[in-house]
N, C-alpha and C positions, 0 to 999 in steps of 0.2 A: 104327111110325107115331105112336104116342102121344108118344114121345120127340121126334120131329121137330116135332110140333104144339106141344109144351110149350116147347122151346127157341126155336122161331120166334116164339111168343107173347112170350117174354122179350125177344127182339131187337126185335120190333115195339114193345114197351113203351118201349124205349130211344129209338126214333124219336119216339113220341108225346110223351115228356117233353122232347125236345130234347137228350138226352144224346149222340146220334150226331152231331148238328151241333156240339156243344161239343167232342167228341173230334176231329172234323174240324178245327176251329179250333186245337186243341192241336197237331196235326201232330207234328213231331219235337221240339218245344220241351220244356223242363223243366216237368214238371207242377206243381211247387210254385210256380215263378215265374208260371206261367200262371194258377193259381187265386188266388194272393196271399191276400188276406183276404176274398175274395168268397165268402160262404156258398152262394150260388146255383150258381156254377161248381163249387165243391167238391162239393155234393150231386149235381149232374148227373153228374160223373165218378165219384163213388162208386156211382152206380147200376150202372155196369159191374162194380164189385166185387161188388155183391149178385148180379148175374147169374152171375158167375164162381163165387161161393160156392154158389149153388143148383145149378149144373151140376156143380161139383166134388163136392158132397155126394151128388147123385144118382148120379154115376158110382161114387164110393167105396162107397156103400151098395148098389150094383147095382140101383138103381131106374130109372135111365136107361141106355139102350143106348149105350155108348161108341163103338162102331163107327159107328153112325148119326150121332152128333154130329161125330165126327172126319172123316167123309166130307164133310159140309157145311162145317164150320168146322175147317180144318186144324189139326193139333197146333201148328204154329208160330204160328198166329194167337192161340191161348190163351196160349202162352209169351210172345209179344211184348206181348200185352195186360197180362199180369201184370207184366212188367218195366216197362212204362210207368206202371202204377198203383202199383207197390210203394212208392215214396216217400210217396205220399199215404196209403196203408194204414198204413205205419209211423208217420206223423204221427198218424193217428187212433188207432192202438194206444196211442201214448204219451199223447195228450191224454185219452183215455177210460180209460187204465190197464187196457186189456183186450187181452191178448196173443193172444186167439183170433179177433179180427176177421179175416175172410177166410181162415181157417185152411185150409178145404177148397179154396179157389181156389189158394192157395199150393201145397198138396199136389198138385193137378192139374197146375199149371204145372211144378213140379219133376219130377214123374213123367213128364210128356210130354217134358221136356227130356232126361231120361236115356234114355227109350225110343226117341226118334226122332232124336237128334242124335249 
């Protein structure tokens, strides 16, 4: 139950910030073209990365219950989210010269891709 409350809280946070609305606007468009040089759009979409990172870390460290998370947010949702955000994450890694940005989110997506596809 705690896992569900925690992840639901993260998802609600995305709504409050306007990140979910920005993701809706992005649709299937290229993320880098969508954000362009707009720091606000970039930050809103990076919020999804932070959520993915927290969830990935929680699952990897066995703090969060993976089964509960994957019952509500299907494995393919996490994989698709990572694939959509990956170019933005790679840009941030290069800009900040930090290769570990969203490391656990990437780990989660790759693990789920192998496990469920």
